[in-house]
N, C-alpha and C positions, 0 to 999 in steps of 0.2 A: 620458768616453764613447768607445767604440771608434770609430776614424775611419770615417766613411761619407760618401757623396756628398750634395750638396744635394738631388739628385733623390730620393734614398732618404728623407730626412726629410720632404720635401714629399709623397711618395706614401703615407707612413704614414697620413695623415689622409684619404686617398681610398680608394675601392674598389680593391683590388689582389689579385693572385694571390700567395699565400704560397708560398715555396720553402723546403724543409727538406732536410737531408742528414744521414744517420747512417752513419758508416763504422766498420768493425771492423778494427783493426790486429792481426793475429795475430803470435805470436812467430816464425813462419816468415818474416815479411816480407810475407806476402800481405795485401792490403787488400781488404775486401769491403764493397760498398754494401748496406746493410740496408734492404729495403722495410719501411716502418712505417706504422701507422695512427694513431698518436698518441703521447702522452707529454709530458714537460715537463722543463725544467732549472730548478732552484731555486738562487738565488744569495743567500747570507745572510752578511753581514759579521760577525754575532755568533757564528757557528759556527766551530769550529776547522777543519773541512773546509768551505771556503767554497762549493763547487759540488757539487750532487748531481743525478743524472739518472735518469729513468725513461722507457723506450721500450717502446711496445706494438707487437708484431709479430703478424700474423695466422697465419702458417704454423707449426703445432705441430711440424713435422718439424725445426725449428731447435733444439728442446730436445736437448741433448747426451745421448747414451746412454753414451758412453765418453769418457775424457779426450782422445781424439784427434779428437773431433768439432769442427767449425769454431767452435762457440760454447762450447767448454770454457772455464771461467772463469779458468784459471790463466795469468796473464801477459799476457792480451790487453788492448787499450785501445780505448775508443770516442772518436771525435771527432764533435761535433754542431754543426750550423750552422742558422741560420734567416735568411731574407732575403726578397727580392722578385724575382719573375719579371716583368719589364716587358712581356713578350709581344711583343718586337720582335727584331731581329737581335742584340741584345746578350746576353751571358751573365747569368744571374741574379746579383744582388748578394747574396752570402751573408756573414753575420756570424758568426764563431765564438762558440759558447756554452761551450766548454770541452773539455779533454782529460781523460778519466776512466779510472781503473782499472776494468776490467769485473769486477764483484764477484758478480753473481748472475743467474741466468736460471731461469725456471720458468713453468708454466702447464699447462692441461689437455692431456695428451698426445694426445688424440683430436680435440678440437674447437678447442683454442686459446682465446683468444689467449695469446701468450707475452709475459712481462714481463722486460725487461732492466733492470738497475740498476747504477749506477756512482758512484764518488766521485772528485773531483778529486785531483790528485797529492800534495797535502799528506798524504793518507792513507798513502802509501808511506813517508814519513818518520816519521809518527806510529806506524805499526805496527812499525817497525824498532827496538824497544825496546833499550836498552843491555843487553848481556850481560856487560859488564865495566865497571868504573868509567871515566868519561870526564870530561875537563877541557876546557872551552872557554876559549880565551885569545885575545889579540890585539886586534882591533878588531871593531866590530859587524858590518861586512860580511864580514870574513874568517871570523869565528866562525860566522855563519849559513851562509855558503857551505860551510864544512867539514861542518857538520851535514847540510845538504841533500845534498851530493855523497857523503857517507858512504853514503847509501841510493840515490841517483840520480846516478851519476858523470857522466853527460852532461847534467845539468840546466842549462838556461839561467837565469841569475840577473841581474836588472836592479836596480841600486841607484839610487834617486832622492833619497838623503839625503847630508848631510855626514857622513862617517865619523868615528867617535870611538873611543878605546880603551875597553876594558872591563876590569874586574877578573876574575881567573880564577874560573871557576865550575865546581865539581865536581858531577857527576851520578852518582847511585847506579845500581846494577844495577836494571833494570825501569823506569827513568825514561823519560818520553816525550820524544824528541828534538824533536818539533814544538813542544811546550810550551816547550822550551828555546829554540827559535828566537824565539818570541814574547817570552820574557823578555829575551833579548839585544836584540831590536829596541826594546824599551821604553826602553833606556838612551839611545837617540837620539830618543825621542819618536815612534817609528815602529811600524808593523805590517808583517808579512810574510804574503804570500798568493800563491796561484797564479792567474794571470789567465786570460782566455778563450783565449789562445794557448798555454796550458800553460807559461808563463814564470813563475818565482818572482820576485815584486816586493817590494822593501823600500822603503816610502814612508810619508810622514806623511799623516794624514787632512786633506783640504782644509778650510780655515777657512770656515764658513758666511758669516761677515761680509764676506769679501773674494772668495770664489770667484765666478766668472762662470757664470751658469746655462747649462747645455748644451742644454736643451730646454724648450719651453713646453707646458704642459698646460692648455688653455683651454676653458672652457665657452662657446664661441661657434660660430657656423655654420662648419663646416669644421675645427673643433678636434678634439682627441683625448680630451678630458675625458669621463669616464663618470659617476663619483661620487667623493665624498671624505668622510672623517670627520676630526675633530680632537679631541684629547684632551690632558689634563694629569694628571699623577699624581705623588705624593710617594713612592710605594713604591720602595724600593731606590735612592733618590736621595741623593747626597752632594754637598755644596757645597765640600768641602775635601779634598785628598789630601796626606798627609804621606809623601813618599817618602824612604827612607833606605837607606844602604849602609854596610857595614863588611866589610873583607876582611883578616883576620889573615894569610892565606896570602901576600898581597902586601905585608903590613905597611903597610896603608892605614888611616889614622884614620877614625873614623865621620864621615859626611857626611849632610846631609839638606836637604830643601827642602819648604816648605808652599805648595801652589798652592790658591788659593781663587777662588770666583766673585766677581770684583771689579767686576761691572757693576751699578751702583745701579738700573738699570732691569730687572734680571733678577728673576724671582720667587724664585730661589734665592740671591739676593745674600747673601754671607757677612756675618752680623751683622744682616741685615734681618729682616723678620717671619718668614721661614722658619727663622731661627735658625742655629746652627752645627752642622753634621752632618758631622764629618770621617770619613774612612776612611784606611787605612794600607796602604802597599806597601813591601816591602823586598827587596833583592837584592844579592848580593855582586858583581854586575856593575857596580853603581853606585859609582864611586870618586872622583867629583868632584861638586861642588855643581851644576854645569851638567848633568851626567847625571841627577842627582836631579830637577832642574827639568824636564828633558825627560820623564822618566817620570811625574812628578806631573801635568804638563799633559795628557799622553796619557790617564792614568787619570781625570783630572777630566772631560775631554770625554766619556769613556764613562760616568762616574758621574752626570753631569747630563743625559745624553741622554734618559732616560725621562721627564723633566719635561714636555717638549713633543714630541708625536709625532702622526703622522697616518697614515691609510690611504687611498691614492688608487687609483682604478681608471681605467685609460685604455686606449686602443688599444695593442696590444703594440709595444714598441720593443726589439728584441734587442740594440741597441748600448749600452744603459745599463750602468753599473757601480756597485757600492756606493761611496758617497762623492760621487757626482755630485750637483750641486745643480740642481734644476729649479724653474721658476717656474710656480706654479699660480694660475689665475684661475677663481674660483668663479662660480656662476650669478648671485650678487648683485654681481659684478664686483670683489669684494675679492680682493686678491692676497697670496700668501705664497711665501716661498722654503722649499723642503724639501730636506733632504739624505737621499739614499737609503740605507736600511739593507738591504733585501732585496726580492726580487721573484721571480716564477716565470714563465718564458717557455713558452707552450704550443707543442707541435710539430704542432698542427692548427689549423684556421681557427676552430673553435668555442670555444676556451678563452678565459677572461678573462685579465686582466693586472693582478693586485693588486700595489701597491707600498707597502711599509711604510717609514716614515722615522724617523731617529734624532733629528732636531731640526728645528725650523721657526721662522720668524719672519715678521712682517708685512713686506711689500715695498711701499715707497713708490711 
């Protein structure tokens, strides 16, 4: 969860004045505060572009008529925040929701409203397809850094992993560099994404069994709980991943590792009533058994996630991030731990706050 004050979390469950800010950063260096009437920021761990935004503006004169108009889409960026105005002498506490490439603007030229749309900065790397063959080498962090800074030379990159070497990986013309970043990160059992501050982060997904809950969603007086659903599904669920690597260019012998759901209490336990349902992953970046193990465990966590999921509706908390673990207390006082997969933060006071989870378990 993005760092916030204790006062902020306490006030979320109370009546409060919502503060939002949308700023447009032009390529000229000019920064414009955009008056807005609504919109939302959607954050989804399952998508290659993790954050997307939609902003509603009332003034139709903001629709660009020429490329030189202030809202011309070429090269500009949006920064969006939501927080709380405490109504006293202190400044509003604003939480960043993302930095976005400003991709489109449109609306009724006479009546409005105008809709602005943007995508977080992963899209810049993804769109910069290779125009000549490219080979990634070195370590996980170095290779990912090179790919990102190939498109964004000034990008901030934060690694939260133990770096390991990778096998050389050749990419063809037209290949997606951002997909390459994800492939390389998998060798360390990690994922790479752009966070709310516009920083590229290389990190592993927190373990639901050991992570400390960052927020309580409780169906009690003064709580933020609105409603919840719970579901289980076997669709597209695998309980074993065989990760393998072979790199003839580096003269590395084949290596592999099979990761399985080895929890006897799990409904997808390998060899249990669910049966054995393996899936397979291979990459030339995997040159050790340890790297195969990292990738297999990462892919297994993703493959078993659909088995247990939930949809929670609460009062909005803009500080949450995918991967955060929250404690949910239902109306019958049963408790569960949920790991967040996606949510959508409204930029007005009337919008809901649905949260989808990738995994859940009972909480003692």
